[in-house]
N, C-alpha and C positions, 0 to 999 in steps of 0.2 A: 315344202322345205325338207321334210323328213324323207320324202321320196328321192330328192336329189342326193342327200347324204348317204342313203343306202344304195344308190346306184354305183356302178363301177367308177365313173368319173368322180363322183362325190367322195368315194373312198380314197381315190388317188389325191384329190385336193386336200382332204383332211390329213392323210399321211404326209403329204408334201409340207403342209403347214407345220405339222408336229416335228418333222425332221429339221425344217428350217429353224424352228424355235429351239430345238435341242442343240443344233450346231451353233447357233448364235450364243446360247448360254455357255457352251463349252469354250467357244472362242473368247468370250468375256472373262471366264474364269482363268483361262491360261494366260491371258493378258495381265490380269491382276496378279497372278502368281509370279510372273516374270517381273512385274513392277515391284512387288514386295521383295523379291530376291535381290534385285539391283539396288533398291534402297538400303537393304541390310548390308550388302557388300560395300556400298559407298560409305555407310556409317562406320563399318569396320576399318576401311582404309583411312578414314579421317581420324579415328582413334589411334591407329598405328602411327600416322604422321604426327599427331599431337604429342604422343609419347616420345617420339624421336626428337621433336622440337624441345620438349622439356629437358631431355638429357643434354642436348646441345646447349641450351640456355644455361643450365647448371654448370656445365664444363666451362663455358665462356665467362660466366660470372665469377668462377673460382680462380681465373687466371689473373696474374698481376700484369702490369704494363709490358714488361719484357716478354712474358709468355704469350700475351696477345699479339704482340708485334711479331714474334717468331712464328706463331700460328698463321699469321697473314703473309708470311714469307719475307719479312723484313728483318732488320737488325737494329738494336739500340745503339745510338751514338753516345759519345762521352757526355754530351750535353743533355742526354735523357730524352732524345727525340727519336721516334721510330723512322727508319729510312728504308 
């Protein structure tokens, strides 16, 4: 076995195995880095969307019936109905 590992072919096999292992490890690490980056970006986008939604909900909750009707593009009739 030792004679094979010290032969020219054995050295090539060992080097090939080492290079394959290294490339596999770097591929896995880059994949994980990309996954973590995308997860972080998605979380940041979700937080921004939730903050905008909270502002919108607060603005809509503060509106009276006439203001809400106007925001939706309607108008209040004399009977108090949004048209």
